GUDODREN-819873 format. One line per 2 residues: number of its first residue (from 1); for each residue y, z, x of N, C-alpha, C, O. Coordinates in nm, 4 decimals, m for minus. Example, Ala and Ser with C-alpha at 12.3 -4.5 7.8 and 13.67 -1.06 7.14 Angstrom:
<rs>
1> m0.5690,0.7800,1.3190,m0.4500,0.7800,1.2300,m0.3300,0.7800,1.3200,m0.3319,0.8465,1.4236  m0.2250,0.7080,1.2850,m0.1060,0.7140,1.3670,0.0030,0.7870,1.2900,0.1138,0.8039,1.3409
</rs>
This chain:
<rs>
1> 0.1471,0.2068,m2.3303,0.1162,0.1616,m2.1973,0.0045,0.0569,m2.2056,m0.0896,0.0706,m2.2838  0.0167,m0.0465,m2.1245,m0.0808,m0.1550,m2.1193,m0.1343,m0.1649,m1.9770,m0.0574,m0.1638,m1.8808
3> m0.2655,m0.1744,m1.9642,m0.3287,m0.1931,m1.8334,m0.4030,m0.3258,m1.8374,m0.4814,m0.3516,m1.9287  m0.3775,m0.4095,m1.7378,m0.4402,m0.5406,m1.7329,m0.5074,m0.5594,m1.5967,m0.4436,m0.5472,m1.4921
5> m0.6373,m0.5892,m1.6005,m0.7143,m0.6223,m1.4807,m0.7679,m0.7631,m1.5041,m0.8465,m0.7839,m1.5966  m0.7273,m0.8603,m1.4222,m0.7602,m1.0002,m1.4508,m0.9095,m1.0339,m1.4384,m0.9779,m0.9918,m1.3451
7> m0.9557,m1.1099,m1.5344,m1.0945,m1.1561,m1.5349,m1.1172,m1.2587,m1.4238,m1.2296,m1.2766,m1.3768  m1.0119,m1.3243,m1.3832,m1.0222,m1.4252,m1.2774,m1.0699,m1.3633,m1.1450,m1.1485,m1.4241,m1.0723
9> m1.0220,m1.2427,m1.1147,m1.0612,m1.1756,m0.9896,m1.1884,m1.0943,m1.0037,m1.2697,m1.0877,m0.9115  m1.2053,m1.0316,m1.1213,m1.3214,m0.9453,m1.1450,m1.4014,m1.0036,m1.2604,m1.3712,m0.9782,m1.3770
11> m1.5015,m1.0801,m1.2280,m1.5800,m1.1502,m1.3290,m1.6612,m1.0552,m1.4168,m1.6788,m1.0799,m1.5361  m1.7099,m0.9478,m1.3581,m1.7943,m0.8547,m1.4321,m1.7097,m0.7533,m1.5085,m1.6186,m0.6927,m1.4521
13> m1.7398,m0.7349,m1.6362,m1.6657,m0.6404,m1.7208,m1.6785,m0.4979,m1.6679,m1.5874,m0.4168,m1.6848  m1.7907,m0.4674,m1.6043,m1.8123,m0.3334,m1.5485,m1.7054,m0.3020,m1.4440,m1.6522,m0.1911,m1.4408
15> m1.6744,m0.3986,m1.3594,m1.5737,m0.3784,m1.2550,m1.4338,m0.3646,m1.3152,m1.3561,m0.2792,m1.2726  m1.4013,m0.4484,m1.4144,m1.2704,m0.4401,m1.4796,m1.2535,m0.3063,m1.5498,m1.1480,m0.2435,m1.5411
17> m1.3575,m0.2634,m1.6188,m1.3504,m0.1358,m1.6902,m1.3395,m0.0174,m1.5953,m1.2691,0.0792,m1.6250  m1.4076,m0.0235,m1.4826,m1.3994,0.0828,m1.3829,m1.2565,0.0981,m1.3332,m1.2040,0.2093,m1.3266
19> m1.1938,m0.0129,m1.2983,m1.0557,m0.0079,m1.2496,m0.9600,0.0408,m1.3582,m0.8688,0.1186,m1.3302  m0.9803,m0.0044,m1.4810,m0.8940,0.0406,m1.5908,m0.9098,0.1909,m1.6143,m0.8113,0.2603,m1.6396
21> m1.0327,0.2411,m1.6063,m1.0551,0.3851,m1.6232,m0.9861,0.4644,m1.5139,m0.9262,0.5684,m1.5413  m0.9936,0.4166,m1.3903,m0.9291,0.4870,m1.2791,m0.7767,0.4872,m1.2954,m0.7120,0.5889,m1.2706
23> m0.7204,0.3757,m1.3362,m0.5753,0.3678,m1.3572,m0.5341,0.4578,m1.4729,m0.4351,0.5303,m1.4628  m0.6091,0.4540,m1.5824,m0.5777,0.5378,m1.6981,m0.5815,0.6859,m1.6632,m0.4954,0.7622,m1.7070
25> m0.6801,0.7267,m1.5853,m0.6928,0.8676,m1.5472,m0.5777,0.9095,m1.4551,m0.5221,1.0180,m1.4719  m0.5419,0.8259,m1.3595,m0.4284,0.8572,m1.2718,m0.2999,0.8670,m1.3529,m0.2176,0.9551,m1.3277
27> m0.2818,0.7791,m1.4483,m0.1652,0.7824,m1.5363,m0.1641,0.9104,m1.6189,m0.0604,0.9756,m1.6304  m0.2778,0.9467,m1.6763,m0.2870,1.0663,m1.7597,m0.2521,1.1926,m1.6805,m0.1836,1.2812,m1.7314
29> m0.2987,1.2001,m1.5580,m0.2751,1.3189,m1.4769,m0.1309,1.3338,m1.4332,m0.0835,1.4461,m1.4159  m0.0599,1.2238,m1.4148,0.0734,1.2306,m1.3552,0.1872,1.1865,m1.4465,0.3030,1.1884,m1.4048
31> 0.1575,1.1472,m1.5690,0.2629,1.0943,m1.6549,0.3688,1.1982,m1.6900,0.4867,1.1639,m1.6987  0.3310,1.3224,m1.7100,0.4288,1.4247,m1.7479,0.5186,1.4635,m1.6318,0.6409,1.4569,m1.6436
33> 0.4605,1.5034,m1.5208,0.5404,1.5553,m1.4097,0.6137,1.4469,m1.3327,0.7242,1.4710,m1.2839  0.5564,1.3299,m1.3205,0.6170,1.2250,m1.2388,0.6968,1.1230,m1.3191,0.7780,1.0500,m1.2622
35> 0.6753,1.1166,m1.4499,0.7306,1.0050,m1.5249,0.8123,1.0484,m1.6457,0.9343,1.0322,m1.6460  0.7479,1.1032,m1.7483,0.8164,1.1331,m1.8736,0.9250,1.2381,m1.8601,1.0306,1.2244,m1.9217
37> 0.9028,1.3413,m1.7826,1.0023,1.4469,m1.7679,1.1279,1.3984,m1.6964,1.2330,1.4615,m1.7078  1.1194,1.2896,m1.6244,1.2331,1.2380,m1.5493,1.3184,1.1400,m1.6292,1.4314,1.1107,m1.5902
39> 1.2658,1.0891,m1.7402,1.3375,0.9888,m1.8179,1.4361,1.0539,m1.9147,1.4053,1.1574,m1.9738  1.5528,0.9951,m1.9312,1.6470,1.0485,m2.0292,1.5975,1.0220,m2.1715,1.5410,0.9164,m2.1997
41> 1.6189,1.1173,m2.2591,1.5672,1.1062,m2.3957,1.6465,1.0070,m2.4802,1.5942,0.9547,m2.5786  1.7687,0.9809,m2.4444,1.8551,0.8981,m2.5284,1.8592,0.7510,m2.4862,1.9459,0.6773,m2.5333
43> 1.7699,0.7065,m2.4005,1.7717,0.5683,m2.3524,1.6983,0.4704,m2.4432,1.7109,0.3495,m2.4244  1.6222,0.5185,m2.5408,1.5528,0.4288,m2.6315,1.4062,0.4116,m2.5981,1.3461,0.4939,m2.5291
45> 1.3501,0.3035,m2.6482,1.2078,0.2746,m2.6348,1.1744,0.2205,m2.4955,1.2507,0.1441,m2.4364  1.0601,0.2618,m2.4460,1.0153,0.2166,m2.3150,0.8753,0.1582,m2.3280,0.7839,0.2252,m2.3760
47> 0.8586,0.0345,m2.2857,0.7275,m0.0294,m2.2817,0.6851,m0.0386,m2.1360,0.7599,m0.0892,m2.0523  0.5663,0.0099,m2.1056,0.5197,0.0194,m1.9679,0.3879,m0.0556,m1.9553,0.2929,m0.0278,m2.0286
49> 0.3819,m0.1500,m1.8630,0.2619,m0.2298,m1.8431,0.2240,m0.2301,m1.6955,0.3103,m0.2431,m1.6087  0.0964,m0.2158,m1.6679,0.0460,m0.2177,m1.5310,m0.0458,m0.3376,m1.5158,m0.1447,m0.3508,m1.5879
51> m0.0129,m0.4244,m1.4222,m0.0944,m0.5419,m1.3913,m0.1613,m0.5164,m1.2563,m0.0929,m0.5071,m1.1545  m0.2924,m0.5052,m1.2544,m0.3650,m0.4802,m1.1301,m0.3830,m0.6123,m1.0568,m0.4370,m0.7075,m1.1131
53> m0.3387,m0.6187,m0.9328,m0.3454,m0.7438,m0.8567,m0.4286,m0.7309,m0.7289,m0.4296,m0.8230,m0.6472  m0.4972,m0.6203,m0.7103,m0.5769,m0.6011,m0.5902,m0.6992,m0.6905,m0.5849,m0.7391,m0.7485,m0.6859
55> m0.7577,m0.7012,m0.4683,m0.8768,m0.7844,m0.4498,m1.0037,m0.7020,m0.4340,m1.1139,m0.7568,m0.4322  m0.9885,m0.5715,m0.4227,m1.1037,m0.4836,m0.4043,m1.1093,m0.3822,m0.5175,m1.0141,m0.3670,m0.5940
57> m1.2222,m0.3133,m0.5269,m1.2335,m0.2017,m0.6205,m1.1926,m0.0759,m0.5443,m1.2743,m0.0158,m0.4746  m1.0677,m0.0369,m0.5577,m1.0140,0.0755,m0.4821,m1.0600,0.2084,m0.5403,m1.0886,0.2202,m0.6595
59> m1.0662,0.3077,m0.4528,m1.1030,0.4422,m0.4933,m0.9917,0.5049,m0.5771,m0.8771,0.4600,m0.5741  m1.0274,0.6094,m0.6517,m0.9320,0.6759,m0.7397,m0.8128,0.7321,m0.6638,m0.6999,0.7218,m0.7117
61> m0.8344,0.7910,m0.5472,m0.7237,0.8520,m0.4722,m0.6207,0.7471,m0.4295,m0.5006,0.7742,m0.4302  m0.6664,0.6299,m0.3932,m0.5754,0.5215,m0.3551,m0.4924,0.4766,m0.4755,m0.3710,0.4595,m0.4653
63> m0.5589,0.4579,m0.5892,m0.4896,0.4165,m0.7108,m0.3894,0.5235,m0.7532,m0.2777,0.4916,m0.7941  m0.4284,0.6482,m0.7437,m0.3408,0.7596,m0.7802,m0.2159,0.7614,m0.6926,m0.1052,0.7785,m0.7435
65> m0.2322,0.7441,m0.5633,m0.1202,0.7439,m0.4701,m0.0233,0.6284,m0.4998,0.0983,0.6469,m0.4977  m0.0774,0.5111,m0.5270,0.0052,0.3943,m0.5565,0.0770,0.4080,m0.6900,0.1908,0.3630,m0.7034
67> 0.0127,0.4691,m0.7887,0.0761,0.4881,m0.9183,0.1921,0.5870,m0.9088,0.2958,0.5664,m0.9717  0.1761,0.6922,m0.8322,0.2855,0.7879,m0.8112,0.4023,0.7197,m0.7417,0.5175,0.7424,m0.7785
69> 0.3746,0.6366,m0.6418,0.4807,0.5616,m0.5741,0.5503,0.4666,m0.6713,0.6717,0.4478,m0.6633  0.4751,0.4074,m0.7620,0.5335,0.3189,m0.8630,0.6239,0.3971,m0.9568,0.7322,0.3499,m0.9914
71> 0.5815,0.5158,m0.9985,0.6658,0.6001,m1.0832,0.7973,0.6325,m1.0135,0.9035,0.6265,m1.0754  0.7910,0.6666,m0.8857,0.9129,0.7002,m0.8114,1.0045,0.5790,m0.7979,1.1263,0.5921,m0.8102
73> 0.9485,0.4630,m0.7732,1.0276,0.3401,m0.7635,1.0913,0.3062,m0.8983,1.2063,0.2626,m0.9047  1.0158,0.3267,m1.0044,1.0669,0.3007,m1.1382,1.1831,0.3933,m1.1720,1.2805,0.3510,m1.2343
75> 1.1730,0.5208,m1.1307,1.2817,0.6162,m1.1560,1.4093,0.5728,m1.0866,1.5180,0.5897,m1.1419  1.3988,0.5171,m0.9664,1.5198,0.4720,m0.8979,1.5823,0.3522,m0.9690,1.7037,0.3330,m0.9619
77> 1.5020,0.2723,m1.0368,1.5557,0.1588,m1.1114,1.6194,0.2016,m1.2431,1.7245,0.1504,m1.2814  1.5560,0.2947,m1.3116,1.6040,0.3360,m1.4431,1.7186,0.4375,m1.4332,1.8055,0.4421,m1.5202
79> 1.7182,0.5185,m1.3270,1.8212,0.6196,m1.3060,1.8830,0.6032,m1.1676,1.8597,0.6872,m1.0806  1.9601,0.4990,m1.1447,2.0089,0.4714,m1.0082,2.1080,0.5754,m0.9547,2.1226,0.5879,m0.8331
81> 2.1757,0.6495,m1.0411,2.2776,0.7455,m0.9964,2.2230,0.8854,m0.9753,2.2946,0.9719,m0.9249  2.0996,0.9097,m1.0119,2.0388,1.0404,m0.9978,1.9871,1.0619,m0.8565,1.9563,0.9664,m0.7853
83> 1.9777,1.1892,m0.8163,1.9174,1.2241,m0.6877,1.7685,1.2428,m0.7110,1.7291,1.3223,m0.7963  1.6845,1.1707,m0.6366,1.5396,1.1753,m0.6540,1.4751,1.2536,m0.5406,1.5239,1.2546,m0.4276
85> 1.3640,1.3192,m0.5735,1.2923,1.3995,m0.4740,1.1857,1.3167,m0.4085,1.1139,1.3660,m0.3215
</rs>
């Protein structure tokens, strides 16, 4: 997994690192139940990259909610014939 927070929007490394830590933690907490368990084992290699495009330093709960929504959207793309919850 790759997380990218652009230096163009966040000049200070402290701000970029804060956002990356929040995204990494949200990913760590939800990767098993929302993401990996839903993927078929026989589909091959998966490369996952997150590009942060926000203009503010969002709170962890907001980032967590958006990441879960992204996982659900990704599941509909990778498994279009499956019934999703």
